[in-house]
N, C-alpha and C positions, 0 to 999 in steps of 0.2 A: 430461469428456474422459478416455479411457483413457490411462494413462501410457505405454503402448507406442507411441502415436502420436507422430510426430516433430514438434517445434516448428519452425515455418518462419520464416525471415528475412523481416522486413517485415510480419508478421502481428501482430495485437493480441489480447491475452488478459487475462481477469480472473482473477487469482491470489488464492486464499484458503487460509488454514490457521488452525486453532484450537488452543488449548492443550489439553493432556490433562485430561480431567475438568472442563472449564470453569474451570480455575485462572486467577485474575486476574493473569496475568503482566505485564500492562501497566497495572495499577492505579496503580503508582508512575510519575509522569511522567518521572522519570529513566530508567526502563526504556524508556519510549516513545522518548525521545530517543536512547538507546543503540541501539535497534533501527534507527532512521532513520539514525544514523551508520554502522552496519554495512551497511545497504543501499547507502549512498552509497560507502563505502570499497571494497567488493568490486565495485562497478560500474565501477571504473577498473582495467583489466587491467594497468596499470603497477604496481599494488600487488601485489607478489609475496609478501610476508611476511604472516603471519596478523595479524588486527586486534589480538589480544591482545599479540603481540610488538611491533607498532607502538607500542602504548600504553606499553610499558616505557621507551621513549625519547622519545616525543612526546605532546603533548596534541592530541587530534583537534579540528580546526576545521571544523565543519559549514559547507558552502557553500549548496547548493540542490539538492535531489533532482531537481527538474524541469529543471535545466540539464545538458546532456550534458557529461560529462568528455571528456578527450582520446581515451581508448580504451574506450568503453562496451561492455557486453554487452547492455544494454536501454536503451530510452528510457522514462522514467516519464511517463505521461499523467495519472494521478491516483493518490492513495493515501489510506489512512485507517488509523490504528492504534487499535484498540478495546481495551477491557480484557482480553478473552479471545481476540481474533483480529485478523488483519490483512487488509486489502484492497489489492491492487496492480492497477492497470490499466497494462499495459506493452506496448510494441512491441519485438519481438525484433530485435536487431541482429546478435548473434553466436549463431546457432542451435546451434552445436556445444557451446558452453559454458553455455547457459542453465540447464539442469537442475543442473549443478555449481555455478552461481552461487547459485541459491536454496538448495541444500544447504549451501554455505559460509556463507551468511547465517544460516540456521536453526541450524546447528551452532555457529557462533561465538556467537550470542546465548545458546544453551543452556549452553555452557561458562561464559560470563560470569555468567549467572543462577545456575547451580548453585554456583559458587564464592562469589558474593555472599551467597547464602542458605543455604550449607552443606547442600545437598541433592544427591541422586543420582538418576539415571534420566532417562527421556525427558521432554521438555517439550511435544512436539507430538502432537496426537491421531492423526495419520496423515501420509502423504505429502501434499504440497500439491495442491490441486485447481485445475484450469485450465479456463476456458470460452473458447472461441474467439469473438471478436467479428467478426461477418460483415459488418455494414453500418454506415454513419455514424450512422444513426438509433439503432441498438442501442448504439453507443458512447456517444452523447449520454445515453441513458437510464441506462446503466451508471454513468457518472460521477455523475449525479444521485443514483442509489441509494447509491453509495459515500459521497458527501459528506453525505447525509442520515442516515447510520447513527447518529451520536450523538444526533440529534434523535429518531429513531424509537425509540431505547432510553431516551429521557427523561434523557439525561446532560446535555444542554444544551437551551436553548430555540431557539437559532439556530445554524446550522451553522458560522458564522464564529467562534463562541465556543469551538469545539473546536480545541485548539492543534495536535494532531498529525494534520492532514490537509492536503491541497493546496487546500482550498476558499478559504482566506483569500488565498492567492497568486492564485487565479483572479480574485477580485473586487477586489483591491487593486492588482495590478500589471498594467496594460494590455498589457505585452509578453508575458505568459504566453499569453493567448488570441490576441493579435494577431500574435506572431512565433515563439513557442516551441512551443506545443501547436497545431500547424497541422492536426492530424487532426480537430478538432472544427469543426462547421459554424457554431457561434455564436462570433463574434470579439469581441463587445462585453461587458465585464464586467457592466454593468448588465442587459443582456438575459439573460446567464447566471444572474445572481442571481435574476431574476424566474422563469426557467425552473425553477430548483431550488426556491426557497422557496414558489412557488405550489402545490407538491405536498407540502408539509411535513405538513399534517394528513391528507391522503389516505394517505401512506405509513405514518403511525402507525395509521390505521384498518385498513389492509391487513394489517399485522402482527397485529393483534388478531384479525381474521377468520381468518387462516391458523392461528393458535394454537387457536382454537375448533374449527376443522375437523380438525386433525391431531393434537391432543394428547388 
């Protein structure tokens, strides 16, 4: 998607950004959780002070990224935090503030990261990329792709073993597919698990094929 195009309320997008030079910014699991905390914090428009200022007086208590706060900018449908990049599947709720929301998240994480590791300079490869999800079928396949990312990269053997994604919520909490993520056509956790894990080996092979063709 070209960034000059306007994000639309009620539309669903797959958002991706990568670290500069493939730097393993999320290799430390504490960094993964910090990024998820920041995603959740800025998604409540009641939170008017910066995340870093909030932490000077409070300890942040993570709730659940998939559950809507009182005044959200987006609805999270799926997410996955990988060592060098992140995937978010979101529905726009506040189209006017969406781009500034992602910028606030990335800038906040960058500041925290640079202070923690005594570094300077940008952390992200470029502006975030967004792909508009046009159909329910496309959405279903995108969530599977996102949830299988750690398996595809051989970080884990099963997607539920990767801590920093929404997959475990999907398959362990029946309310997620049954009541919260109403945008997906599969409502049963067991059926969704089968839908995802039946393609585990195929997605690994597909990545190898793409690498052979394009590298």
